[in-house]
Biopython code that builds the backbone (N, CA, C, O; Angstrom):
import numpy as np
from Bio.PDB.StructureBuilder import StructureBuilder

atoms = [
    (1, "MET", "N", (0.791, 129.563, -9.767)),
    (1, "MET", "CA", (-0.780, 129.671, -9.438)),
    (1, "MET", "C", (-1.478, 130.466, -10.496)),
    (1, "MET", "O", (-2.664, 130.236, -10.734)),
    (2, "THR", "N", (-0.758, 131.466, -11.199)),
    (2, "THR", "CA", (-1.425, 132.176, -12.166)),
    (2, "THR", "C", (-1.664, 131.263, -13.365)),
    (2, "THR", "O", (-2.814, 131.301, -13.803)),
    (3, "TRP", "N", (-0.753, 130.398, -14.023)),
    (3, "TRP", "CA", (-1.055, 129.574, -14.955)),
    (3, "TRP", "C", (-2.120, 128.512, -14.716)),
    (3, "TRP", "O", (-2.789, 128.044, -15.638)),
    (4, "GLY", "N", (-2.258, 128.128, -13.362)),
    (4, "GLY", "CA", (-3.309, 127.364, -13.076)),
    (4, "GLY", "C", (-4.649, 127.869, -13.055)),
    (4, "GLY", "O", (-5.628, 127.166, -13.304)),
    (5, "ILE", "N", (-4.701, 129.165, -12.738)),
    (5, "ILE", "CA", (-5.966, 129.886, -12.902)),
    (5, "ILE", "C", (-6.438, 130.229, -14.304)),
    (5, "ILE", "O", (-7.620, 130.204, -14.649)),
    (6, "ILE", "N", (-5.468, 130.535, -15.039)),
    (6, "ILE", "CA", (-5.697, 130.778, -16.553)),
    (6, "ILE", "C", (-6.093, 129.439, -17.119)),
    (6, "ILE", "O", (-7.063, 129.482, -17.877)),
    (7, "TYR", "N", (-5.525, 128.211, -16.902)),
    (7, "TYR", "CA", (-5.971, 127.202, -17.517)),
    (7, "TYR", "C", (-7.207, 126.694, -16.984)),
    (7, "TYR", "O", (-7.923, 126.008, -17.715)),
    (8, "LEU", "N", (-7.535, 126.939, -15.833)),
    (8, "LEU", "CA", (-8.986, 126.669, -15.068)),
    (8, "LEU", "C", (-10.088, 127.244, -15.964)),
    (8, "LEU", "O", (-10.988, 126.600, -16.504)),
    (9, "CYS", "N", (-9.846, 128.687, -16.040)),
    (9, "CYS", "CA", (-10.606, 129.663, -16.817)),
    (9, "CYS", "C", (-10.757, 129.173, -18.315)),
    (9, "CYS", "O", (-11.839, 129.096, -18.897)),
    (10, "LEU", "N", (-9.644, 128.881, -18.811)),
    (10, "LEU", "CA", (-9.791, 128.453, -20.233)),
    (10, "LEU", "C", (-10.709, 127.234, -20.442)),
    (10, "LEU", "O", (-11.629, 127.218, -21.259)),
    (11, "GLY", "N", (-10.327, 126.069, -19.510)),
    (11, "GLY", "CA", (-11.027, 124.864, -19.734)),
    (11, "GLY", "C", (-12.641, 125.055, -19.406)),
    (11, "GLY", "O", (-13.529, 124.525, -20.075)),
    (12, "MET", "N", (-12.850, 125.880, -18.293)),
    (12, "MET", "CA", (-14.130, 126.177, -18.006)),
    (12, "MET", "C", (-14.985, 126.988, -19.311)),
    (12, "MET", "O", (-16.146, 126.743, -19.636)),
    (13, "THR", "N", (-14.183, 127.887, -19.871)),
    (13, "THR", "CA", (-14.734, 128.447, -21.266)),
    (13, "THR", "C", (-15.085, 127.515, -22.239)),
    (13, "THR", "O", (-16.121, 127.644, -22.892)),
    (14, "ILE", "N", (-14.307, 126.582, -22.393)),
    (14, "ILE", "CA", (-14.243, 125.490, -23.406)),
    (14, "ILE", "C", (-15.519, 124.653, -23.163)),
    (14, "ILE", "O", (-16.310, 124.397, -24.070)),
    (15, "MET", "N", (-15.659, 124.278, -21.997)),
    (15, "MET", "CA", (-16.837, 123.309, -21.434)),
    (15, "MET", "C", (-18.130, 124.040, -21.522)),
    (15, "MET", "O", (-19.141, 123.408, -21.829)),
    (16, "LEU", "N", (-18.192, 125.419, -21.261)),
    (16, "LEU", "CA", (-19.362, 126.181, -21.468)),
    (16, "LEU", "C", (-19.845, 126.376, -22.850)),
    (16, "LEU", "O", (-21.035, 126.270, -23.144)),
    (17, "ARG", "N", (-18.871, 126.676, -23.735)),
    (17, "ARG", "CA", (-19.269, 126.952, -24.995)),
    (17, "ARG", "C", (-19.584, 125.739, -25.868)),
    (17, "ARG", "O", (-20.269, 125.823, -26.887)),
    (18, "ASN", "N", (-19.017, 124.550, -25.386)),
    (18, "ASN", "CA", (-19.490, 123.278, -25.991)),
    (18, "ASN", "C", (-20.813, 122.530, -25.423)),
    (18, "ASN", "O", (-21.390, 121.642, -26.051)),
    (19, "GLN", "N", (-21.171, 122.956, -24.290)),
    (19, "GLN", "CA", (-22.420, 122.608, -23.514)),
    (19, "GLN", "C", (-22.010, 121.316, -22.934)),
    (19, "GLN", "O", (-22.799, 120.382, -22.794)),
    (20, "TYR", "N", (-20.685, 121.270, -22.577)),
    (20, "TYR", "CA", (-20.128, 119.959, -21.941)),
    (20, "TYR", "C", (-20.484, 119.765, -20.495)),
    (20, "TYR", "O", (-20.106, 120.578, -19.652)),
    (21, "ASN", "N", (-21.337, 118.509, -20.125)),
    (21, "ASN", "CA", (-21.564, 118.304, -18.857)),
    (21, "ASN", "C", (-20.556, 117.356, -18.389)),
    (21, "ASN", "O", (-20.649, 116.219, -18.850)),
    (22, "PRO", "N", (-19.476, 117.634, -17.446)),
    (22, "PRO", "CA", (-18.383, 116.877, -16.807)),
    (22, "PRO", "C", (-19.014, 115.835, -15.978)),
    (22, "PRO", "O", (-18.418, 114.767, -15.837)),
    (23, "PHE", "N", (-20.205, 116.038, -15.391)),
    (23, "PHE", "CA", (-20.752, 114.902, -14.643)),
    (23, "PHE", "C", (-21.616, 113.847, -15.226)),
    (23, "PHE", "O", (-22.217, 112.981, -14.590)),
    (24, "ALA", "N", (-21.608, 114.011, -16.442)),
    (24, "ALA", "CA", (-22.564, 112.946, -17.177)),
    (24, "ALA", "C", (-21.354, 111.947, -17.923)),
    (24, "ALA", "O", (-21.663, 110.995, -18.640)),
    (25, "ASP", "N", (-20.049, 112.302, -17.649)),
    (25, "ASP", "CA", (-19.012, 111.572, -18.045)),
    (25, "ASP", "C", (-18.656, 110.395, -17.433)),
    (25, "ASP", "O", (-18.340, 110.586, -16.259)),
    (26, "PRO", "N", (-18.578, 109.116, -17.826)),
    (26, "PRO", "CA", (-18.348, 107.925, -16.853)),
    (26, "PRO", "C", (-16.853, 107.918, -16.519)),
    (26, "PRO", "O", (-16.483, 107.017, -15.766)),
    (27, "VAL", "N", (-15.931, 108.794, -16.971)),
    (27, "VAL", "CA", (-14.602, 108.539, -16.569)),
    (27, "VAL", "C", (-14.396, 109.420, -15.488)),
    (27, "VAL", "O", (-13.343, 109.301, -14.862)),
    (28, "ILE", "N", (-15.255, 110.331, -15.138)),
    (28, "ILE", "CA", (-15.108, 111.382, -14.140)),
    (28, "ILE", "C", (-14.530, 110.848, -12.714)),
    (28, "ILE", "O", (-13.594, 111.331, -12.078)),
    (29, "THR", "N", (-15.443, 109.573, -12.337)),
    (29, "THR", "CA", (-14.895, 109.030, -11.030)),
    (29, "THR", "C", (-13.530, 108.419, -11.212)),
    (29, "THR", "O", (-12.802, 108.641, -10.244)),
    (30, "ILE", "N", (-13.026, 107.780, -12.083)),
    (30, "ILE", "CA", (-11.716, 107.424, -12.385)),
    (30, "ILE", "C", (-10.708, 108.516, -12.321)),
    (30, "ILE", "O", (-9.612, 108.357, -11.784)),
    (31, "PHE", "N", (-11.154, 109.804, -12.964)),
    (31, "PHE", "CA", (-10.058, 110.902, -13.009)),
    (31, "PHE", "C", (-10.192, 111.461, -11.586)),
    (31, "PHE", "O", (-9.122, 111.915, -11.180)),
    (32, "ILE", "N", (-11.253, 111.557, -10.679)),
    (32, "ILE", "CA", (-11.230, 112.129, -9.394)),
    (32, "ILE", "C", (-10.253, 111.221, -8.543)),
    (32, "ILE", "O", (-9.324, 111.666, -7.869)),
    (33, "LEU", "N", (-10.613, 109.803, -8.674)),
    (33, "LEU", "CA", (-9.595, 108.939, -7.964)),
    (33, "LEU", "C", (-8.127, 109.106, -8.128)),
    (33, "LEU", "O", (-7.344, 109.123, -7.178)),
    (34, "MET", "N", (-7.777, 109.231, -9.427)),
    (34, "MET", "CA", (-6.538, 109.317, -9.770)),
    (34, "MET", "C", (-5.890, 110.517, -9.314)),
    (34, "MET", "O", (-4.705, 110.488, -8.983)),
    (35, "ILE", "N", (-6.666, 111.709, -9.264)),
    (35, "ILE", "CA", (-6.075, 113.085, -8.869)),
    (35, "ILE", "C", (-6.012, 112.857, -7.270)),
    (35, "ILE", "O", (-5.105, 113.420, -6.657)),
    (36, "SER", "N", (-6.823, 112.155, -6.657)),
    (36, "SER", "CA", (-6.976, 111.980, -5.180)),
    (36, "SER", "C", (-5.590, 111.289, -4.798)),
    (36, "SER", "O", (-4.749, 111.743, -4.022)),
    (37, "VAL", "N", (-5.541, 110.229, -5.431)),
    (37, "VAL", "CA", (-4.175, 109.275, -5.104)),
    (37, "VAL", "C", (-2.972, 110.118, -5.405)),
    (37, "VAL", "O", (-2.083, 110.229, -4.560)),
    (38, "GLY", "N", (-2.900, 110.734, -6.600)),
    (38, "GLY", "CA", (-1.775, 111.546, -6.730)),
    (38, "GLY", "C", (-1.469, 112.517, -5.721)),
    (38, "GLY", "O", (-0.354, 112.541, -5.199)),
    (39, "VAL", "N", (-2.405, 113.342, -5.401)),
    (39, "VAL", "CA", (-2.171, 114.325, -4.316)),
    (39, "VAL", "C", (-1.751, 113.708, -2.954)),
    (39, "VAL", "O", (-0.874, 114.277, -2.304)),
    (40, "TYR", "N", (-2.303, 112.628, -2.514)),
    (40, "TYR", "CA", (-1.973, 111.695, -1.302)),
    (40, "TYR", "C", (-0.447, 111.224, -1.337)),
    (40, "TYR", "O", (0.228, 111.199, -0.308)),
    (41, "PHE", "N", (0.024, 110.874, -2.513)),
    (41, "PHE", "CA", (1.435, 110.618, -2.589)),
    (41, "PHE", "C", (2.487, 111.699, -2.913)),
    (41, "PHE", "O", (3.692, 111.549, -2.709)),
    (42, "VAL", "N", (1.862, 112.911, -3.490)),
    (42, "VAL", "CA", (2.750, 113.972, -3.287)),
    (42, "VAL", "C", (2.979, 114.475, -2.069)),
    (42, "VAL", "O", (4.119, 114.753, -1.697)),
    (43, "LYS", "N", (1.808, 114.659, -1.251)),
    (43, "LYS", "CA", (1.970, 115.143, 0.104)),
    (43, "LYS", "C", (2.799, 114.254, 1.002)),
    (43, "LYS", "O", (3.586, 114.780, 1.789)),
    (44, "LEU", "N", (2.644, 112.626, 0.919)),
    (44, "LEU", "CA", (3.355, 112.045, 1.316)),
    (44, "LEU", "C", (5.068, 112.222, 1.282)),
    (44, "LEU", "O", (5.883, 112.171, 2.204)),
    (45, "VAL", "N", (5.227, 112.428, -0.030)),
    (45, "VAL", "CA", (6.765, 112.782, -0.355)),
    (45, "VAL", "C", (7.221, 114.178, 0.205)),
    (45, "VAL", "O", (8.312, 114.359, 0.745)),
    (46, "MET", "N", (6.327, 115.080, 0.029)),
    (46, "MET", "CA", (6.746, 116.490, 0.729)),
    (46, "MET", "C", (6.878, 116.500, 2.106)),
    (46, "MET", "O", (7.705, 117.225, 2.659)),
    (47, "ASP", "N", (6.000, 115.626, 2.816)),
    (47, "ASP", "CA", (6.061, 115.463, 4.343)),
    (47, "ASP", "C", (7.422, 114.887, 4.690)),
    (47, "ASP", "O", (8.010, 115.274, 5.700)),
    (48, "ILE", "N", (7.919, 114.006, 3.906)),
    (48, "ILE", "CA", (9.168, 113.251, 4.112)),
    (48, "ILE", "C", (10.362, 114.113, 3.772)),
    (48, "ILE", "O", (11.380, 114.180, 4.462)),
    (49, "VAL", "N", (10.183, 114.645, 2.853)),
    (49, "VAL", "CA", (11.309, 115.829, 2.504)),
    (49, "VAL", "C", (11.325, 116.849, 3.350)),
    (49, "VAL", "O", (12.447, 117.232, 3.681)),
    (50, "SER", "N", (10.321, 117.454, 3.840)),
    (50, "SER", "CA", (10.254, 118.517, 4.861)),
    (50, "SER", "C", (10.859, 118.034, 6.212)),
    (50, "SER", "O", (11.574, 118.764, 6.899)),
    (51, "ASN", "N", (10.522, 116.734, 6.555)),
    (51, "ASN", "CA", (11.170, 116.170, 7.967)),
    (51, "ASN", "C", (12.681, 116.202, 7.619)),
    (51, "ASN", "O", (13.502, 116.803, 8.312)),
    (52, "TYR", "N", (12.990, 115.503, 6.480)),
    (52, "TYR", "CA", (14.459, 115.308, 6.351)),
    (52, "TYR", "C", (15.166, 116.568, 6.228)),
    (52, "TYR", "O", (16.325, 116.543, 6.641)),
    (53, "LEU", "N", (14.769, 117.588, 5.789)),
    (53, "LEU", "CA", (15.508, 118.852, 5.502)),
    (53, "LEU", "C", (15.034, 119.715, 6.806)),
    (53, "LEU", "O", (15.497, 120.854, 6.858)),
    (54, "LYS", "N", (14.441, 119.437, 7.532)),
    (54, "LYS", "CA", (13.805, 120.109, 8.870)),
    (54, "LYS", "C", (13.080, 121.471, 8.545)),
    (54, "LYS", "O", (13.095, 122.415, 9.334)),
    (55, "ILE", "N", (12.488, 121.497, 7.407)),
    (55, "ILE", "CA", (11.711, 122.579, 7.207)),
    (55, "ILE", "C", (10.456, 122.652, 7.900)),
    (55, "ILE", "O", (9.877, 121.587, 8.115)),
    (56, "TRP", "N", (9.901, 123.808, 8.316)),
    (56, "TRP", "CA", (8.643, 123.943, 9.152)),
    (56, "TRP", "C", (8.675, 123.160, 10.377)),
    (56, "TRP", "O", (7.717, 122.497, 10.775)),
    (57, "GLU", "N", (9.932, 123.261, 11.038)),
    (57, "GLU", "CA", (9.958, 122.666, 12.521)),
    (57, "GLU", "C", (9.914, 123.932, 13.430)),
    (57, "GLU", "O", (10.370, 125.053, 13.199)),
    (58, "VAL", "N", (9.306, 123.505, 14.426)),
    (58, "VAL", "CA", (9.268, 124.697, 15.519)),
    (58, "VAL", "C", (10.279, 124.277, 16.543)),
    (58, "VAL", "O", (10.391, 123.220, 17.164)),
    (59, "SER", "N", (11.077, 125.520, 16.560)),
    (59, "SER", "CA", (12.266, 125.309, 17.506)),
    (59, "SER", "C", (11.788, 125.760, 18.930)),
    (59, "SER", "O", (11.381, 126.921, 18.952)),
    (60, "TYR", "N", (11.749, 125.054, 20.184)),
    (60, "TYR", "CA", (11.442, 125.459, 21.259)),
    (60, "TYR", "C", (12.359, 126.221, 21.841)),
    (60, "TYR", "O", (11.948, 127.047, 22.656)),
    (61, "HIS", "N", (13.547, 126.149, 21.620)),
    (61, "HIS", "CA", (14.628, 127.214, 22.062)),
    (61, "HIS", "C", (14.174, 128.597, 21.746)),
    (61, "HIS", "O", (14.145, 129.336, 22.731)),
    (62, "THR", "N", (13.861, 129.056, 20.766)),
    (62, "THR", "CA", (13.463, 130.288, 20.311)),
    (62, "THR", "C", (12.170, 130.773, 20.900)),
    (62, "THR", "O", (11.965, 131.985, 20.838)),
    (63, "VAL", "N", (11.323, 130.047, 21.430)),
    (63, "VAL", "CA", (9.994, 130.426, 21.893)),
    (63, "VAL", "C", (10.278, 130.861, 23.330)),
    (63, "VAL", "O", (10.854, 130.159, 24.161)),
    (64, "HIS", "N", (9.796, 132.139, 23.538)),
    (64, "HIS", "CA", (10.009, 132.690, 24.927)),
    (64, "HIS", "C", (8.618, 132.986, 25.672)),
    (64, "HIS", "O", (7.716, 133.603, 25.107)),
    (65, "LYS", "N", (8.521, 132.542, 26.867)),
    (65, "LYS", "CA", (7.234, 132.842, 27.457)),
    (65, "LYS", "C", (7.267, 134.348, 27.695)),
    (65, "LYS", "O", (8.294, 134.978, 27.949)),
    (66, "VAL", "N", (5.991, 134.884, 27.583)),
    (66, "VAL", "CA", (5.803, 136.471, 27.680)),
    (66, "VAL", "C", (4.967, 136.660, 28.970)),
    (66, "VAL", "O", (4.056, 135.860, 29.185)),
    (67, "ASP", "N", (5.247, 137.802, 29.964)),
    (67, "ASP", "CA", (4.470, 138.062, 30.714)),
    (67, "ASP", "C", (3.594, 139.148, 30.541)),
    (67, "ASP", "O", (3.968, 140.316, 30.644)),
    (68, "VAL", "N", (2.278, 138.759, 30.246)),
    (68, "VAL", "CA", (1.397, 139.775, 29.723)),
    (68, "VAL", "C", (1.432, 141.170, 30.708)),
    (68, "VAL", "O", (1.441, 142.261, 30.138)),
    (69, "SER", "N", (1.448, 141.117, 32.007)),
    (69, "SER", "CA", (1.447, 142.006, 32.959)),
    (69, "SER", "C", (2.847, 143.048, 32.604)),
    (69, "SER", "O", (2.759, 144.262, 32.790)),
    (70, "GLU", "N", (3.962, 142.488, 32.144)),
    (70, "GLU", "CA", (5.032, 143.590, 31.721)),
    (70, "GLU", "C", (4.597, 144.193, 30.546)),
    (70, "GLU", "O", (4.824, 145.387, 30.353)),
    (71, "ILE", "N", (3.956, 143.461, 29.680)),
    (71, "ILE", "CA", (3.653, 144.076, 28.300)),
    (71, "ILE", "C", (2.602, 145.342, 28.738)),
    (71, "ILE", "O", (2.790, 146.471, 28.287)),
    (72, "ASN", "N", (1.724, 145.106, 29.458)),
    (72, "ASN", "CA", (0.770, 146.059, 29.875)),
    (72, "ASN", "C", (1.444, 147.480, 30.519)),
    (72, "ASN", "O", (1.099, 148.645, 30.325)),
    (73, "LYS", "N", (2.543, 146.930, 31.363)),
    (73, "LYS", "CA", (3.138, 148.116, 32.128)),
    (73, "LYS", "C", (3.827, 148.898, 30.945)),
    (73, "LYS", "O", (3.674, 150.117, 30.861)),
    (74, "LEU", "N", (4.537, 148.246, 30.090)),
    (74, "LEU", "CA", (5.515, 148.880, 29.375)),
    (74, "LEU", "C", (4.419, 149.827, 28.362)),
    (74, "LEU", "O", (4.659, 151.002, 28.086)),
    (75, "ASP", "N", (3.298, 149.153, 27.917)),
    (75, "ASP", "CA", (2.529, 149.825, 27.179)),
    (75, "ASP", "C", (1.955, 151.224, 27.636)),
    (75, "ASP", "O", (1.841, 152.232, 26.939)),
    (76, "LYS", "N", (1.642, 151.067, 28.877)),
    (76, "LYS", "CA", (1.012, 152.342, 29.657)),
    (76, "LYS", "C", (2.124, 153.323, 29.813)),
    (76, "LYS", "O", (1.870, 154.517, 29.655)),
    (77, "GLU", "N", (3.469, 152.890, 30.141)),
    (77, "GLU", "CA", (4.433, 153.831, 30.283)),
    (77, "GLU", "C", (4.766, 154.576, 28.944)),
    (77, "GLU", "O", (5.004, 155.784, 28.952)),
    (78, "TYR", "N", (4.779, 153.723, 27.627)),
    (78, "TYR", "CA", (5.048, 154.335, 26.263)),
    (78, "TYR", "C", (3.977, 155.275, 26.211)),
    (78, "TYR", "O", (4.289, 156.445, 25.988)),
    (79, "GLY", "N", (2.411, 154.902, 26.423)),
    (79, "GLY", "CA", (1.454, 155.926, 26.139)),
    (79, "GLY", "C", (1.719, 157.129, 26.990)),
    (79, "GLY", "O", (1.575, 158.225, 26.449)),
    (80, "MET", "N", (2.133, 157.076, 28.410)),
    (80, "MET", "CA", (2.171, 158.177, 29.210)),
    (80, "MET", "C", (3.234, 159.109, 28.358)),
    (80, "MET", "O", (2.958, 160.279, 28.091)),
    (81, "ARG", "N", (4.502, 158.474, 27.947)),
    (81, "ARG", "CA", (5.569, 159.449, 27.456)),
    (81, "ARG", "C", (5.113, 160.128, 26.237)),
    (81, "ARG", "O", (5.422, 161.286, 25.956)),
    (82, "VAL", "N", (4.272, 159.268, 25.434)),
    (82, "VAL", "CA", (3.695, 159.967, 24.200)),
    (82, "VAL", "C", (2.778, 161.055, 24.438)),
    (82, "VAL", "O", (2.693, 162.068, 23.745)),
    (83, "LEU", "N", (1.981, 160.734, 25.638)),
    (83, "LEU", "CA", (1.012, 161.923, 26.038)),
    (83, "LEU", "C", (1.938, 163.036, 26.425)),
    (83, "LEU", "O", (1.803, 164.099, 25.818)),
    (84, "VAL", "N", (2.817, 162.946, 27.306)),
    (84, "VAL", "CA", (3.668, 163.905, 27.805)),
    (84, "VAL", "C", (4.356, 164.754, 26.637)),
    (84, "VAL", "O", (4.366, 165.984, 26.592)),
    (85, "LYS", "N", (4.885, 163.957, 25.775)),
    (85, "LYS", "CA", (5.657, 164.660, 24.683)),
    (85, "LYS", "C", (4.785, 165.636, 23.973)),
    (85, "LYS", "O", (5.146, 166.795, 23.765)),
    (86, "ASN", "N", (3.351, 165.037, 23.510)),
    (86, "ASN", "CA", (2.569, 165.875, 22.930)),
    (86, "ASN", "C", (2.025, 167.071, 23.455)),
    (86, "ASN", "O", (1.528, 167.867, 22.657)),
    (87, "LEU", "N", (2.036, 167.356, 24.784)),
    (87, "LEU", "CA", (1.669, 168.308, 25.535)),
    (87, "LEU", "C", (2.642, 169.354, 25.162)),
    (87, "LEU", "O", (2.597, 170.459, 25.703)),
]
sb = StructureBuilder()
sb.init_structure("model")
sb.init_model(0)
sb.init_chain("A")
sb.init_seg("    ")
for serial, (resi, resn, name, xyz) in enumerate(atoms, 1):
    if name == "N":
        sb.init_residue(resn, " ", resi, " ")
    sb.init_atom(name, np.array(xyz, "f"), 0.0, 1.0, " ", f" {name:<3s}", serial, name[0])
structure = sb.get_structure()
């Protein structure tokens, strides 16, 4: 990411110093279309690879239901212990 930011700043500096308007360039639409298609295919490939390797998969066996009333009871008891200890 750092190199990307450095190249972005370098490119913007070059365009500003040369007073270049990228929106007046007739090739900009083709360039944006090529980038969009490339990003789409890279995302498609990464989705396939991540599904094959089971990356970013939510395991429902590790998800536990939590009773909020039990948390409140524990928090209240712990708070009381801290208060008594500090007295």
